[in-house]
N, C-alpha and C positions, 0 to 999 in steps of 0.2 A: 342891527342896533346893539345887540349884546356885545359884539366884538369891539365896537367903538367905545362902549361904556367901559369895558375891561381895560382897553388900551389907555384911555384918558385917566381912568382911576389909578392905574398903575403908575403912570408918569407923575400924577399929582402926588401920590404917596411917596414916590422917589424924591420929588422936589422938597416936600415938607421934611422928610427924614434927613435929607442931605443938609438942609439949612440948620437942622437941629444939632448937628454934630459939633458942638462947641465944648462938650465935656471931654477932658483930657484923660480921665481914668479909663484904662483899657480893661474891658471885660474879656475873659478867656484868653489871656495873652499868649498861652502856649498851644492854643488849639491847632494852628496851622503847622506845627512842628511834627505832628503825627503823620506817618506814612499812610496809614489806613484807618478809616473810621466808618461807622454805620449811621443810619438814620431812617426816617420814614417820611412819606409825603401824603398830602390830601389835596384835592382840587376839584374844580368844575371844568366842564368842557362844552363847547358848542361845535359839533361836527356835522358838516353837510357833505355834499358830493360835488366834485367837478365833473361835468358831463360834456363829452364831445360827440358829435353826430356824424353819420355817414349817409350817403345816398341810399334810399330804400323806396319801396313802393308806397310809402306813407308820406304824403306831402305835408310840409310845414310842421314837422315833428318838433315837439317842445315838451320838456319835462321840468316842472317846477319843484324845487326841493325846499321843505321847511324842516327845521330840526328843533328838538326840545333840549333844554339844558341837561347834561348828564354829569356823571361824577367820575373821578379817578382816584385811586388809592394804591399805595405800594411801598416798597422798601428801597433803601439806598445803600450801595456799597461804593465807597470812594477811595481811589488809589492816587496818591500824590506822585506825579511824574516830574514836576518841576515846581519852583516857588510860585509860578503863575499858571500852571497847567495841571489839571486833574482828569483822570479817566474814571467815569462813573457807570455803574450798572444799576438800572432802576426798574426792576421787575414789578409789575403791578397789574391791576385790572382797570379798564375804562369801559364805560357803558353809556349809551344814549339811544334815542329813537329818532328816526327820520321818516318823514312822510313824503312820498313821491306822487305828484299830481300830473298825470299824462294829459296835457291840454289838447293833444291832437286826437284823443279818443272820445267820441261822443258817448253820453250816457250819464248815469247818476254817480254819486261819490263812491258807491260800492263797486262800480264797474271800473272807473278810471283812476282810482286812488289805491296806492299800496303803502302800507306801514312797514318799515324795515327796522327791526330792533337789532342792535349790535352790542355784544359784550365781548371785548377783546382781552386775551392775555397779552399784555404789552411788554415786550422785552427789548428795551433800548440800550444801546451802548453809546455813551455821550462823552465828548470832550468839552471840558469847562475851562475857559480862559479868563482869568481874573486879573484885575488891576492890583497894584500894591494896596495894602490895607490903609485906610484913612480913618484914624481913631477907631470907631466901632462899626464901620461899614466897609464893604468891598464890592463894588459893581463887577459884573461879569457878563460875558456872552457865552453861548453854548451851541453845539450842533452835533448831530449824530444820526445814526440809522437804527431801525428796529425791525424785529420780526414780530408780527401780530397774528395770533390765532383767534379766529372769529368763531366763538361757540354757537352763534345764532345764524350761521351762514346759509344753512339748508342746501349746501352744494351737492350732497349725495341724495337729496330728496328727489324721488322720481316725479313728483308733482311740480308743475310750473304755473305760470300766470293764468293758464286756462282754468285753473281751479283756485286762483288767488294767491299763489306762492311766488314771491319775487326772490330769486336766489342770487347769492353773492359768493365769492370765493372764501374758502376757509383759511388758507395760508396767504399771508400778505407781507409785503415789505413797505416800510415807510421811512421818511426822513423828517427830522424836526430841527428847528432853529429857534433861538430865543434869547432874551436878555433878562437879567435879574440883579438882585442885590443881596449880599450876605449882611445880616445884622447880628452882631455879637452881643448877646444878652448875658445876664448874670450866670445862667446855668446851662444854656444851650445856644446854638446858632439857628436863627430863623431866616429862611431864604425864600422870599416870594419871587416868582418869575412869571413871565408871560411867554407862551410858546406857540409856534405854528407847526402843525403836523400835516404831512402831505403824502398820499399814497404814491408808490412807484409803479406798481403793477395795475393792470385792469381788473377790477373786482366783479364785473358782471358775468353771470352764467347765462348763456342764451337759452331761450325756451326750446323745448323738444322739437317742435314743429315750426317750419317757416312757410309763409311769412308770419311773423309775430309782431303785432302792433306795439307790444311792450318792449321787446329787446332788439328787434331788427334795426331800428333807426339809431341805436346807441353804439358808437364806435369805442368810447372809453367812459368808464365810470370809476372814479377814485375818490377816496376820502380826503376831504380838506377840512381842517378844524383849527380852533384856537383853544388853548388851555390857560387857566389861571392856576398856577402850581405853587403850593405852599409846603416847603421842606422844613423839617425839624431834625437837626443833627447835633 
């Protein structure tokens, strides 16, 4: 529901602002002439997991994922490669909590539920492709890859689900795509965007002993999420 709300809200905001671009006075007319500039960003995220299954001794395995809204914050370094193409490095932190409900495991919530907290050092390298400037707005699309270090992974923890510890990988690769708009204001450029983030590698760490009803049925577990990203440059 949150993903749909963010998406419709963003496009509504885009439509209203686009229609409002009747003012001919250009703000920050020399902003895009700089080869290099800095900024920072704030945002919210809703990250879940994509889960793939494999044959195991546990029939009808199913894991339901629910996620809380998290936050992301970081810095921006932008290098102009072309009039319509920029290379960006956006190091930051992103954090949220996911709850996994193992529907094939009988028992109480304490037995078949695992809460997975994740705080990532997010290091994306992104290409931003923009249209020509139209008065004080400039739509763009972006895409890139990132290295993500999960401080909360528990990968090296010797305890596993037998004592309530669901473990994930510490080092991860992700890719992200998105769309946004640059708004040239009087003193800075404001750039809201909506982005999808997708894990490339498998993030699950198998339990120490097999068969494990928590990890044996899972073939792939990878982060999937949506960000509402607000940049100030």
